N, C-alpha and C positions, 0 to 999 in steps of 0.2 A: 346171296348177292344183298338180302337186307342186312344181313351182319356186315359185310363188307360196308356198305352203306353206313349206317350206325357208327361203326369203328372212326373211319374216316371223317365223318362229321364232329366227333366227340375228341380227335387227337387232334383237330383244327382249331378245337377252342371252341365248338356250337354243340354242345351238349343236348340245348334245349330242341334244336333241330332235329339231333338224331333221336330224343324221345318221340317227337311229334313222327318223324317217320316210322318208328315203331307201332305207336298208335294207330296209324293211318291202316298199317297192313293188318295189325291183329282185327281189326275192324271186318275188314275186306275178308279175312279167313273165316270169321267166324260166320259172316251173312252168307258169304257165297257157299263155303265148302263145309261150315259146323266143326271147323278144327281149331286148336291155337297152334302158336307158334311153337318149334322147336325147344326141347330142354336148352338146349345152347344158347338159341336167340333169349329167352326170359333170364337165362343167366348174365348176358351181355346186357339184357334191358336194366336188372338189377343193380349191375356194377356201375354204370353209366349214372342211375339213379341217387343214389348212395354215394358216388364221389364227391368229396369235399369241395368247397367252392373254388378253391385255386386252381383247379383244373380244369374250371368253366370260367377263366376269367375273362377271357376274349368275348364271350356270349353273352356273360353276364355282369354287365356295367351297374353293378346295384349300388344303392345308396353309397356302399363304404368306400367307393371309389371317386374319383374328382375328374372332370369337372360332373357335377351334377346331371344327370338326365332331369329335364324340365323343370330345374331351378335357376337357370340363367337371370330370370327377372327377379327371384329373390336375393340371389346373391347382389344382382347389381343394386335391388334396394337397401339393402344393408352397406354396399360401399358407400352410397351415397349418404346415407347417416353417417358413416364414420366419417367420411372426407367432413362434413360438417363438425362432430365432433374434435377433428384434428384443427380445426380453426376455431376452436373455442366454444362452440355451440352443442354441446353435448345434450343427453338425455336418455330415455329408457324406450326401447324399441321390445314390441312385444311379438312373438312369433306364434301364430296360433294353428290349429290342425288336427285333425283326428287323431289316434293311437296308431303308430306305424306309418306315419304319412312322409317321414323323412327329417323331423324338425331338430333331433339329435345331433344327426349326419350334417343337416344343412349349419347348424352352430358350430359344429367340429372344423368342417371344411374352411368358414367363414373366418374361425377363431385363428387357425392353421397359417390361412393367410395373412392375418395381420400381425401375427406374432413373427412370422417369416420377416414382416415387413419394420419390424424394429419397436412393435408395439407393445407394454408390459399385457399380458392377456392372465386373469386370475377365472379359474371357472370352478363351478359349484354345482352340486347337484340335488336336488330334494328328493326325500326319500319317507314312503309311508310310516317307518319307524321312525323317523325323527322327524315328525311332522309338529308333535308338541312340542318340540324343543325349539325356541323362537330364535331365529337369525340362526340356524344351524348349517344352512348353506353357505350363507356370506363368511361366518367365521371360518368354517372348514375349506372356504376358496382361499382367504387370507391367512390361514393357518398354513395351508401347502406351500404358499408363496414365500412366507416368511422362511419356513424350513428350507427351503431351496436356495436362500442367498446366505450370506457369509452372517456372522453374529453381529458385528459391528455395525453392518448396514441394515440388518432388522433393527438394531435399536436405535439407528437414527429415524427410519420410517416409522416405528411406535411411537417414538419421542414421551413426549409429557402422556401421553393416553396408554401408554405400557403398563399405568398404575390399577389402569380399569379394565384393558384389553388382553393383557398379558396371561392373568389366570385364566380368561374366557378360552384364550389361544393354547392352554396347558403348558405355559412356559416357565411357570414358577410354582410346581405343587404346593410349596407352603404357604407362597402367599394367598392361594387360590381359597386357601379357608376362610381366612380373615378378609379377602376382599370380595368374595362372594357374599358372605356373611354380611358384611358391610352395607351391600347393595341390596340383601332380599327384604322382602316385604314392601317395598318402594311402590306403590299400585301403578305411579306414573312413571317410575324411574329409569323406565328404557329409553325414554328420549336421550338420557346422558350416553347411552351406548349408540343410539342413532347417530347423535353427532361427533363422538368419538371416531367412529369406523368412516365416515365420509372424510373428517379431517386426515385418516391416516392415507383414506386412498388417495388424499390431494397431496401426499407426499411422494405418493409413488411414481417414478421415470414416465412422464406424460409423453404421449397418449396412450391412456389407460383404457383398457377393454375387461367390464365384467360378465362373464357369461353364467347363466343361472339356468339349467336343465330342469324340465318336470315342475315347473312351477306350480300346477295345478297343485301339487302335492306342499305346496306353501303352508305355514303355520300363518298365523294373523300378524305374528311382529315381522315376519319375514315380507308380507305382503306390504305392509305400511312403512317399512324402511326401503323398500325397492321406489315407491311413489317417494316418498321422503328424499331419498338418494337421485332419483329422477330429476326432480324441482331445483334440488342444489346444483346437478349437473348442466343447467342450461347455460351457465357460462363459463364452462369447464373443458379440458380436454379428457372427457371421461364418457363413454358411450356403455349403458348397460343394457344388454341384450338378454331378454327370457324366454323360454319358450313353455308352453303348454296345452292340453287337451282341449278343444274347443268344447268338448262336452262335458269337461269338468273345469270352464275356465273360470278363473278369480277375476273380477272386476279390478283393475289397474289404471292408474292415470300416466299412460303413456304418450312420449312425443310423437309415436307413429306406431302402426300397426300392421304386420304380414298376416296374412292369413294362405297357408299352403293348400291347395286345394287337392284333385287326385291328378295322376298323371294321363296323359291323353296316350292315344294309340301310338303315336311315332315315338314318344319317351319312353310307352312301355315296350319299343321295339328294341329299342337301346339296352333295357333291363333284361329283358327274357328272350329277344331274338323276335325277327319279324314273322318267322311260321305262325307262331303261337301269339304274338301280340294281342291281337284282337280279341281272342276267344279269352284267352287271361285278364286283358285288361276289363272286360266286362265281367267275369265272376269275380275278379277281385275290387272292381270299382275303382281302378287306379291307385290302389293301396300299394307303396314300394314293396311293403314285409308280405304282404299277401303273394304279389307278382315272384318276389322271390321264392317263396315257398312252396306255392304251385309250381312253380317251373321246375323244382327238383321232387316235385310229390306225383304219384301215378294219376294221370289225369281222368281216369276212369272212376277211380272212387271221390267221396266226399273229401272237404278239406281237411275235417280236426282229425280224422282216422288217418289218413294219409301222412300230417304232419306229425303227429303223434307216432307211427309207424316208422316212418324215415328216422327222425330224431333217437327212436330206440335203437333202431336196426342200427344207424351209424355210430350209437354210443357201445353198443355190444362188440361192434369192430375194432373198438380200440382196445379189446382184449378184457379179460375177467376182472384184473385187478386195478386198471384204469378204469372200466365203466364201475365198479365199485366206489370210487374213488370220485367219479362224475356223478352218480346218483347223490352220493352223501352231499357234495357240493350243492347241488339241487334244492336239496331241505336246507342247509345251513342259509343260504341266500342269492341273491343275484350275482354280486359280487365276492369272489371267492377270497376268505381270510385266510390264508394258507395258516398260520400258527391255531388256529383255532380248528380248522380241519385234519389238521396233524394231531391234535388232541383227542379231539373228538374218536377218530379212526387209530388211535394210538400207532401212528404210523411214521416215518421217517419223512421229513420235510422234503429231503433229497429226493426220495421215491415219488413223493406227492409231484414234486416239479416234472417228473418225468410223465406222470399221468396225465397233467394238465396241459402239459406241451404237447400232448397226443391228443387232447380234447380239441387244442386250438388247430392242429393238423386234419381233425375230422370238421372242422366246422359248427363244431361245435359252444366253442369257445374265442373269445378274442384277448389277445396280450395287448393289454392296455397301458400307459404311463404309471397309473396307480394299481397295476396287478392284474390279474386274470376276471372276465367277468363274462357271464353267459352274453353270447349274440343278441339274444333277445329272448323276453319272459316267455315265449311259445316256446323256447327248447329246454328251459330252466322247468314250465311247469308240465311240459311232456314227461320230464324225466321224474319230477316229483308225484306226478300222478302214478307211475310205476311205479314207486316204491309200496311194500307192505305198511298196514299199518302199526307193525310191532316196530320196523325198522324206522317207522316216522317218529314215533312216539321215542323210541331209544336215541336217536340223534337228538331232536329237540331237547330232550331231557340234559342228555350231556352236552350239548352247544350251551343251555343256560347257564349251567355249573361250572363250565372253563368261564365263561364269560363275566362271572359273576367274581370269580376268582382271579379277576386281573388287578391291578394297580388302580386304574380308573375307569371301571367297566362303563360303558353306554347303558344306564338303566333299561330304557327302551327295548333295545334288542336282548337284554337279559329275561324280559318279564315276556314278551315276544316268545322266545322258545320256550321258555319254563313254561308259562301257559299251554303250549302245543305238545309238550311231556308231559304234561299232567302236575307238573310241581306247583300246586296252587299258592303254598306258603313263599315257596321264592319268588312267583310272579308277582305278588301281591307287596312285598318287600321291595323288590325292582321300583313296583310302578309309585311309591310312595318315595323313592329315591328322585324318579325322573319328577314328580310334581315338586319335591325340592327344589331341583334343577329349573324348573319353569317359573315357580315362584321367587327365585334368586333373579331372574330375567325379568322379573317384573309383570308376569303374565298371569293372574291368579284366577280366572276362566280355565284356562289349560291347565294348571294345577287342581283346582276342584273334577274337572273331569278324570282326571287320571287317580286321584284320591275315590271317586267314586267307584271306578274299574278296581281300584285295590280292595275296595271293602266287599265288592261282589266275591271275590274270590275268596278273601280271608280279612275278618276283623282283629283291630291291634290297636294298643293305645297310643302307638307313633302316628299312625294315620287320624285316629282321633283329634290327637292332639295338635298336629299341622291343620287338619281342616277347619279345627274350629279358629286357628290365628288366621286361616287364609279368609272365612267367612268374616272375624271382625273387621278385615282391612278392605273387605268389599260391602262393609255396612248390612249384614245381616247378622244382627247383635242377636235376635232370637233362636237362629240354626245355630250361632256359637255358644250358647248356652247350653242349648241341649248336645253338643257335640262334648263340651269338658262335662256335662252332668254324665256320659257314658263313659269318658275317662274315667272320672273317678271311681266311678263303679267298676271299670275293670284296674283298680289300683295305682292309678297313675300319679294321686300324690297331690304334693304341693304345686306342679306345673300345670295339672289340670285345674286346681282353685283357682290358681292366679287368672286364667284364660277365662274362668268362669265369674272372675270379681270382675275383670275388664268389660266383658258383655254385660254385665248387671250395672256397672259404671255409666256405659252409653248407654243405657237405657234408662239410668238416670235415676235406677235404684240404688242411691248411694251405700244404706243401711245395709242391703244384701251385699253389695262390694265390700264394703269394711268387714261383713260378718266373714265373708267367703278368703279373704286376704288372710284374717286374724286366723282361721283355721289351716290355710295354708302355711301360716309360721309354726303352728304346732305341730305339722306333721313333717317339717322340712327336713331334708335326708342330708342339706349341706349347707354350707353359708351362702353359697348363689341362691339357692331356692328361698331362703330367709331374706335376702336383701330383695328380691323381686317383689315377695308378697307385704314386705313393710313397706315399700315405695307405692307399691298399689293402693294398700289401705290409708297410709300417709296421704296422699295425694286425694283419694275419696273425701278423707276428712277434712282436708283443705276445701274441698268444692261446697262442703256444707258448712262452713264457718266456725267449725271446731279445730281450732287452729293451735290449742295446746295439745290436743290426741295426733294432730297433724305432725306437731314439731316432735313429738315424743318418738313416732315412728319413721319419720323422715331423719332424724338426727343417727337413729340407731343403724339405717339403710346406710348411711352416708359413711359412718366408719367404719361398719363392715366389707365396704364394697373394696374391690379390687379390680385393676386392670380395665376392660372396658367399661364396667359397669361404674367405676368413678364418675366419669363427667355426667353422666344420665343421671346418679343419685345427686350428683352436685345442682343438677340443673333442677330439681323436685324442691330442694333444700334451699337453692337460691330463690326460686319462686315462690317460698313461704316466706322468707325473708322481706322481698318485695311487698306482698301484701301485710306483713306486720308494721310495715316503715321503715327496714333497715337497710334501705337500696344500697348505700355501699357494701354490706356484706353478700348483698344479692349479686351484685357486679363482681365481686371476687369469687364466687362460687361457679358463676355462669360462664359456659365455654363452648358456644356452639359448634365451633370448627373441629372439637375434639370429639364430638359424639359419633359412634360406631352406628350408625341406622336400624341396623339387626337386633341391637340391643334394647328390651323394651318398646320393640316397633309396633307395637299396638296402639301405644299412648301418642307417638309421633314425638319424641322428645326433642328434636332439634326444632321443631315448629313453635314449642312451646319454650324454649330457650331464647330463640329470638323475640319471643312476644314478652316474655318476661325480662329480658336485658329492655327490651324496647320502653316498658313502662318505669324500670327502674330508672334507667337512664334520663328520661322526659322530669320524673319526680326529682332527680337532682340538679336539674337545668341544663343538661347537655344536650339540647335541643338535635343539632346536627348529625351526633351520633346516633341518637333514637332514632329520626328518620331515616337513617343507614339501615338501623336493624329491622324497621316496618317495612323496606323495599326488600330485605333479606326473606321475610315472612310469603311475601307474594312470590317471589320468585321460587320457595322452596314450594310452597304449597300448589304452585301450577307443576315442577316438576314430578312431583308424585303423586299429582292426580286429587289431592285431598280436598275433597267438597266441602266438607263441613267446616272448613278455617275462611269459606267465601263472606265476606264482610268485615271479619276481624282485623287486616289489615287497614280497609278504610276507616273503620271506627278509632283504631289507634291514630291512625294519621290526622285524621279530625280532631282529634283532644288535643295533640301537639299543636297543630297550624292554629287552634284557638286558644292556646297558651302564647302563641307566637301574636295575636291580634291580627290573625287573616282569617276575620269572620265570614266572610261568602264561599272561601276555600274550604274553611272546618265544614259547614253547614253541609257543604256539596259532596264532601267526602263521607260525611254521616248520614247523608240522603243514600248515596250509593251502595254503604255498608247496610241500611236498612233493606234496602231492596235485595242486595243479593242473599242477605240471611234470611228473609222469607222465602226467598225462591227456593231452599235445600232445607227449611222448617227447623231451623236452630234457632232456639228462645233466647239464649244467651246473647249473641250480638244485637239480637233486635230490642231486648231493655236495654242495652249499651248505647244503640244508637238513639233512641228515644232522649235517654239521659244526658247524652252529648248535646243534643239538639234542645232540649231544657237549659243545659248551662250557656249556651251561645245566645239564648231568648234573655236569659238572665242580665248577662253580660250586656246587654244593647236595651234593658229596660223595659223589655216587653215581657209583664208579669202573665198577661193572658195567656199567649203562646207557650210560656215556659209550663204552666200550671196544667195546660193538654198537653204537653209532651210528658209530664211527670205521671199523669193520669194513664196515659198509652204505657209507659214503662210499667207501672203498676198491675196494669191488666194482663201482662203479658203472665202474671202468677209466679210463684216462688219453687216450683218442681226441679230448674234448671241449676246446672254449677254456677255457683258463686253468687246465686240469690242474696246471700246475705251482703255483698258488698251494694246490690244494686238497691237491695231494701234501706240502706244506711244512706247512700247517696241520695234515692229519691226524700227520703225525709229531711235530710239535709236541705235539700232544696225548696221544699216545702215550707221551712224554717226561715229559709233565707226571703220566700216569695211573703209569708207573714209580715216579717218586718219592714219589707219595702213597701208593702201596702199599708203600713203603719199600726199592724198588728203586732207590738213588739212583745205583748205578753205570751200570746199563743206562738211568738218564734222561738221566745225562750224557752219555753213549755218543750217542743220539739228536739232546739236542740241541747237539750239537758237530756232528753231522753238517747239521743244517738250517741252523746258524750258515756251517760253511762253503757250504754250496749258496746259500744267500742272499745270501752275498758276491759268489760267482761270476754269479748273476742279475745282482744291483744293484738287490736292493730293501731299502731301510733298515727296513722296518717288522717282516718276518721276522728281519732281523739284529738289529735290537734285541730282539725276542720271544725269539729262540734265545739270545741273550747273557745274558740276565735267568734264562733256565732252566736255563742251565749253571752259572752264581752259584748259584740254588738248589739245584741237586742237590749243589755242592759243600759248601752249607751242611749239608744232608741228611745230608751223609757225614761232617760233623764237623770238615771243613777251613775254614781262616780264608780269609777275601774279605775285600779291603782296603775300606773305607768309603768311599773318594772314589772307587773304583771305580764300587761302588754307588750312590752319589751321581750319578754321570756317565751311567748307564744308566736308573736312576730318572727322570731330568730328561730323558732323549730321548725318554721314552713321551707327552710332553705333545703332540710334533706327529705322531705316527705310531700311536699309539693311545688319543686322550684318552679313548675312551668306557670303556675298561678298565683306564685307568691306577691306579683310587684302588684296584682289587680285585688287582692286581699289585704295589702298592705295599704291602698289607696283608699278600700271602703273603709278601714278603721281607721284612715287619717280624718276621712270626710265627717265620718260619725264623731269623733272625739274631737274635729277641731285643732289637731297639734302638728305644728309647721314640721318638726324634724321626722314626721314619720310620713311626710310627703317628700321628703328627700331621701329617706328610707327606701321607699317605692320607686321613685326615681334610679336609687343605687341597683335593687334590685333589676331594674330593666337593663340596665348597662351590663350586669352579671351575666343575664340571659342572652344579650345580644353579642356577648365575649364567644359564646358558643351555640349560634344560632346559623353560622356558615351565609349562605346567599339570602339567609332570611332577616339577617339582621336590619338591614336597613328600613325594611317594611315594618318591624317590630316597633324600632324607633318612631316612627313615624306615627303608626296605630296608637303606642302608648302615649305618644306625647298630644295627640287628640283627645285618647280617653281620660287621661289625668285632668285635663285642662276642662272637660266635660263635668267631670266628679267634681271638681274644686269650685266650680259656680255653684251658687246657691240655687235651689231649684223655686 
């Protein structure tokens, strides 16, 4: 009678009720009679227990069915958010709940609903192995969508962002090398990818739904992008929906939040049947995953043993060959990679498809759009635990080897399998590959963590070199120097010496930087190594004021450079020309837009290019272009997160505005530069700001304030880069203060010292400025100065001091009382105004007032 009842219940689609009837009778037989059910009854019980889920569809309306039991409110809430998004008020919705609570199923059902209604749906999933790869689920979702549409439509959607995103999506393997390299080492460069992604999403047919599952496994860049995109979507027809576990939740700036709780008894009855709903709801805590598994397990045993035994038995019933394939698939990963599985097992993919389809019939796998996957981790973990240690190691070792041999392997997957398979060397190499990817995606902290894991497995020159470079980018120069030293000891040669030189340079040990760079030249294995080391040594020489030594190194580097290095060496040589006072030559050499950011990234060449260009253009009197270059400094420094550049754009802007007669605006810019530079502990821009403020005070005749600012600049000390320029400027201003205070002899002595020093260094700008100050001091002392000599000196100002030429000419005119020089000063104002853009009118007013004041005897 019991077997008849059990068969009837099972065949009517109510296996849970059949199992409950068996459990009740077995309990009574044991308690009342002390016997067990007959073997036939036991066999029937086992067959019902291990039956695949399809045989129990009517009684087990589980999370894979729709409508979802107990989730009507959640679906309604998502529907409300979707309607808002369709009306142009999108955002980010976060669905949270414990593991197995039904988050993934909820997202799947909702995505199917909006997709069926005509929405564009993109779906991605965060995975533990890909956690260290920034934006992986978002890029994967976009990649899947792009691959599903026609090539022309894909090109239209990607648009101008194809150059940036195409390589990240694997659309152009040839471009990926150069494009990723061009982005590498930009500490804040991931903002470019953030903006590009939301721009591309905006081109998709609206409304758009982007679903990201398992967001608790997301890396920091993915979380930041979700918040960024959520803010951007507030006036778009875009809804981002992500799910994450409550116990591992990552804080996100969400427009709304859904918290999935456990199913109540009524919903549990829909899942497992009304007869056992109360008991199973209590034992499972209302977790849908456990409800389903408990309903299929022997209710008299504990959950873990029941689930493991049921899964293993169900797998064995698939047949020996299929069982072996499923056990191996469980070791390889939660999602079945058919080609990888075939390579590991050395089996035919066609045969494996039969095995995997049997796994689907047995309820172990799901045939999803992207391929086969285990129904949930419990199934995979049960099969994984059943494998012997030897098989486990062999499978992982083979998987790592196969993955590493693919054209574009996933380095984290390779490292995962290689490590579990005992191949530490392969795992270490793969982790370095992953670190390079993370660094190229602008996440240097992740890159460092991956490199630490690599070095814990096996030491290598490549890991040490990459770690040194990343440490420079994050500002740990002592750590970078130590890593470079280790790499030198391992035979890394010129590459390690160059990195050590940059680390010393940033610690302001210029002598060591030059020494290491020169040693790198001596051991350079190829022309590029020589170019890199020559460039580094030349820049350090320039920073100390040894311009002849800098010229020798930088000219050689530029002569030998080719390809992507050519614009970089042109930047450093162009910067030298600017400091030498050969500004027109500098402008011809410097091309910021052509610089590949990956080349010479330790020195951030694009930022230097914009700075050198701004100074050169200002010295040539091209004020409007110079201010545009200053704006480019600020934009680029913000984009890449270059904290060391704080204040430099402010100071350069202040210097230019002062030349345009905008005294108050110039002082405000330099005050801002002083504050920002002090905040990051940078000495160069601090000294620069004080000297610019001194120049402003001198222009207004405030000798006391000028002297105090000069003293403050000198108090900074001389250990920073370009201290030689600051020293020359400070002494020039002291000479000018002395002359204006009536101490012509003292001013002449100071100016003469600056003249001799600037000639020795080889800088035309300070030679011209000092020579003019000597002439002024002589005029102030009542001496006669040849007018043709003054004409020559005043003419030289056009190329080396174009911003200040009008005021300096007027100072000479006032001292010599020569009318034609007053006319020359007015001509210099007109020349400067022609290149001052919107500042032209203000310049002419300020210059008119200043020249009138200077012509009036005091």
